[in-house]
N, C-alpha and C positions, 0 to 999 in steps of 0.2 A: 655709374652708378651711386656712386660713396657721396659726389656733388650731386645728385636728385634727390638722396635722400637726407645731405644735410638744410639743402634748400628745404625742403619740404619739414623737415624739423625747426627750423631757424622762423619758415614762417604760419606754424601753429602755434609758437610755445604761447609766444605773448595771450592769445585768446581764450588757449586750454587753461592760461594759469586763471584768467578771467574766471573761467565758469567753473574751474573750482572752486574758488571765494565764492562765486555767484551761490552754485550748491551749497558750501558750509553753511551758508548765510541761512537760506530755504530750509535746513534742518538744522541749523540752531533755531529759528522761527518756530518750526513745526514743533519741536522737543519744547520750547518753553511754552505753545501752546496747549501741546498734551500734559504737562503737567499744571497749567493752568486748569484744563478740566479735570486733572483728576485730583485736585485742589479742592474745587467747586463741588464735582461727585462726592469726596469727602466728606465734606460740611453738609452736604443737605444727605446724606446717607446717616450720619453721627446722629446718636440715637438721643431723643430730648427724653427733658427729664417731665415728670408728673406735678411738679412745680409750674413748668410753662403751663399747662393746661388751666388757666386761670383767668379767660375771658370768656362772658356769660355769653354763648350765642343766643339764646333764646332762654327768656327770665319766664318764669311761671308767673303766670297772674292769681290766680286761686288756688293751685295743687300748691303741696306741702312735701310731694316725697321723690322729688325728682330734679335732679341741673344736667345741663345741658353746657358743655365747655369745650371751648377749643385752643389754639395756641397759635400767636402771630406768625404767620409765613407757612400755616402748615391746614390742610385739607380734614386729617383725621380730627375725631372729635371723641370728647369721655364724656361717658352718660354715668350718673352719679343717683343710685336711689335708696334711699334712707328709709330704715326700720320698716321692712316690706314686709312685716308681717305684726297680727296682733300681741302684744307685749315686749315685740324691738326694743332696746333700748339703745341706744345709740351707735344703731350698727348699719353700716356701707356698703353697698355690692355695686362695682365697677364694672362696665363693660365699654372697653378701648375697641373703637370701628377703626382701624387702620386703611386711609385711602390715599391713593395716589403713588403705590410704593412703599412711603413712611414705615418708619420702626416704630415700634413697641416702643415703650418712656423707658428710660434704664430704671429695673428693681420692679416695675410693676406687678402686681401677681396678682388680679383682677383678670375676668374674662376675655377673651381678643376674636370680634369677630376681623376676619379679611373680606372688607369691602362691605358694599349694600350685602343685605339681605332676600335672596332670592327666594330661598326654600324655607320656609319657617313652620314648623308646630308648636302651635297653640294650646295650651295645655288650660286653657278657659277662655267659655265663649264669648267674651266682652275682647278679647285680644281682637277676634275674627270682626268682632262690631265696629272695632275701629278700624280696622282695615277694608274693613267695606265701606265705610265712609269716604274714604279716599278714591275710594273704586280699584281697591290693591289686595281683594280676597282670594285674587290668583296665585297668588305666592305661599296660600297655604297649601301644607302636603301632607300634613297631620294634623289630627287631634283628638280630643280625650271624651270618646262619647257621642259619636257621632249621630246618632238619634234622637237625642237631647237638641240638637245645634237648629236652629231654625232658618238660619240664612240661606237664600234660596242658591246663590252659587256652588254652596257647599254640598246642599243637597242634589243639585245637578249632576257635580260631579263624583257622589259617593264611592262609587268603585273604583276612582282613580288614586282615592282619599286613604290613607292609611287612619285606622282608627288605634291608638297605641296602648288604650285603655287607662286605668286608674289609679293616682297611687298606691303606692303597694302589689301594684299587681300591673306594672309596664311589660310591652313587649318590648324591649328593648334589639331585640332579632330585626323586631319590623320595624325599627323606628332609626336604628342603624341604616335599612335599607333602603330607608329614604330622602338619606344623606342629606339632613339640614343644615344649612348655616346656623340656624339659630332657633331654640327652641326658647317660647315662651312660657315660665315658673310663676304661680302663685304660691304664697305661706300664709298658713294659717296661725297655727299658735308656736311654728319654730318656722326653722328654714326644710322647705322643701325635699322630702327623702328620695330625690332622684339627682340630688347634687353629685355625691359621690362617682354614681355609674357613669353620668354624663363626664366626668371629670378624667373617668378611667378610658374612656371611649372616646375623647378629646372631642366633644360635642359640646361649642358655644353654650351657653346660657344666658337668659336677664330673667329679675324680676319684674311682672307689672303689678304697682299695687295701688290701681284705680278702686278698687273695691274699698281700701282703708280711709281713702278722702273723706272727710266731712261735708266738705264744700260741693253740690250735686255740678257744679262749673268747674271744680277742682278734678271731680270724678270724668268728667269728658276733657279736660284739655290734655288727658294722657295721649291721646291721639297724635299730639307731635310728637310723643317718644317713640310712637311704633312707626311714625312718619320718619321719624331720624333712622331711624334703625334700616328702615328701603332707603334712604338720599331721599329724601323726596320731604327735606321737613318744610318748607315753601306752602307744598298742599297742607300737609295739616293745618298749618298757620292759618291759610287762609279759609278751611273750612270751620274750624275753632272760633276764626273769629265773629262768627256771625248768630254764636249761643247766646255766650252772655245779654246782645242787645237786645232778643229776641226774649230769652229769659224775663229780663231785668224790665219790657215793655209792659208784662203780664204782670210781672212781682207791683208794678206800680199803680195799675190797674187797679188791683186790690187795695193796694193802701187806699188809693183814693176815692175807693166806694165803699169797702167793708167795715161797717163800725161793730158788728158781732160777731165776735168767731164761735163756732161748737167747736164742741169736745170731741177729743178723739181719741177711741183708743184701738189700738196694732197689735195684728199678730194673734194665733193659738197655742193650744199646749204642746211641748215636747216635753214628752215623755211625763212626771211628775210635775215640772215649773213652766213656769212662762216667762219666756223671755223677753223683756224690755227697755230697749233700745235709750241712749243717752239723749237729753237734751238740746247735746248738740251736736246730735246723729244727721248723718245724711237726709234719714227719714221724717224726723223730727224737724230740721230746718225748711222743707219741702212743705211739710203740712201749718209753716208758720208760714212762709213765705204767698202759700195760697190762700191765707186767710182762716185755718182752722189753728185752733189749743191742743195744744199735748197733754195728756190727763195725766202721764207720769213725770210728777217734775223731780222726786228722788232723787234720780242717778243722771247725774254731773259729768259721769265720768268717760273715757274715752272708750267703754265698752259696754254690751247690750248685759244685763244682772237679769237672775231668775228671780221669780216672785214666785210665790206657794199659789193653790189655785183660789184659795178665798182669798185674797187680794184682786189675782184677777178680774173676778166674778163682783167683788165691789166696783174695781173700776168699771166694769164695762154696763153695771149697773146704773155707772150718773155720768154715762159716753152717748152722744149723743150719734155721731158715727162708731161705726165699726169697718175698719178696714184691712185690707193683706190678709187675710184667715187663710193661709195653708193652702189647699191644692180646694177647697171645698168648691164647687160651679152651683150650687143650689141651697136655699136654706137647709133641707131638707139634709142634704149633703154635712150643712153645718151642726145641725143638729143631732146626727148622728155621732160626729165628733166631739159638739160642748152638751149636751143636752141639759144640763143643768143651765145653762145659761140664754133660753130659750125664752125666760120670763123678763128678760131684761128690756129697758125703754127701745134701745136700738132696736135689739132685734123684730120685737112688735112692728115698731115702723118699718120694717124693710129699712131700712139706711146701715143697709149691710153691705162695701163695696170690695172688690177682692182686683188685685193685679195680675190676673187670670187670660183677660180678654183674648190672649194673640198665645193659644198651648197647641201645640201639636200633639200629633196621632199616640209619640211615644210619649208624652207629659213633660215634654221640655216647656220652658217659657220665655218668650222675647223678651219680656220686664228684663231679665236674667242676663240680657245678653244686648240687644240693642236701646234697650234706653240709656245703659251709661253715655250714649254719645247723645241722645234725645231729652234731654232734662225739662227742660221747652215745653216738651210733649207732654211731659208727667205733671210739668206743673201743672198747666193745661187741664190736664183730666182731673185734677186732685179740685184746681178752682170750682170745675162743671158740678163734682161732687158738692163742694159744701158752698158756693154759690151760683146756680145755675144760671140765673139771670144775665151774668155775667158772659157766660162761655155760649157762644150756637155751635161749634163744632162736633163730633161727635167723636166719644172716647177711641182713644187710642189703644191704651193697655189698661182700662179700669171698665169691670163691666157693674151693673148692680145685683147681686143676687135676689134671685126671685121662688 
């Protein structure tokens, strides 16, 4: 037995030693591989710095209020909105869209959206119009004032969409129950009053500053921002790319054919004042591009200014056309609103037009919703008003008051 045992051990000892060596080599290689994997994982999970996000992934051509930046080797995106309300000065709000499991940059203090926004609460109807333009209105789960919204998709789903109310009277319990990935805000003369509560509830938000853009094309370009939020920037870029071409073609047709511009008065009184837009404003630029002459040249700032009713009467008396006359649907309604103004030339000649041709039963006006992504159609309407021989198509947003 001893001999057999000896021979057995003698016979296997060399191979057994070789096997041990091979196993040790395998273990060593495996350890090196694991260490390498851990090192790679450690590098990939290491927090990037905010300054790394300095590569423009989309450069706005017309808008001035946003930037879209990325970092080399990263899928995440940094969205910056500058001066997102009237009177803002050197204010930036940030949204970091963390994608592919990438970490938030070190020291980042803005809002963070984890992945693409699938469930959105839109506090302005223009936000809905932008999403609808790229066929993504279905992501909207909450709105403010659903009765005033014209969008067909929202109205078709109104029983399943939460109406969270208006600033100053928000139903936060309902908003929280909607489980939104992101709330889209706008600021008027300051930050939204919703900011503090949304931070407390840990609900990410972002300001959309389309209404502050002075360029009609700049307003429309915000569709790219909404597209980025849902992870479909190329879709937004494709949609937007056709708008400048159509808009500028109409503008060129006017420039080539119009030699006399009618003078244009805007708006109706609000309380005891009549607010007149700046010559650099969105509406003034539309009027100019359509071959009209905005009559009030004193305001060259960046906000509307009030004038008294006496000055407004004088301006209206001198104007060839009177546009954007509040809620009026007829000359009789306008007469009730501004009785003194019925003896003006534009009123007597019936040259009064309003931008409320698409108004729903609740009083919601689609001009303040979908026109933001259709500046070419608004421009065409205005050309039809000022120079009807240049346009064959019917009005979309405007109508002549009778």
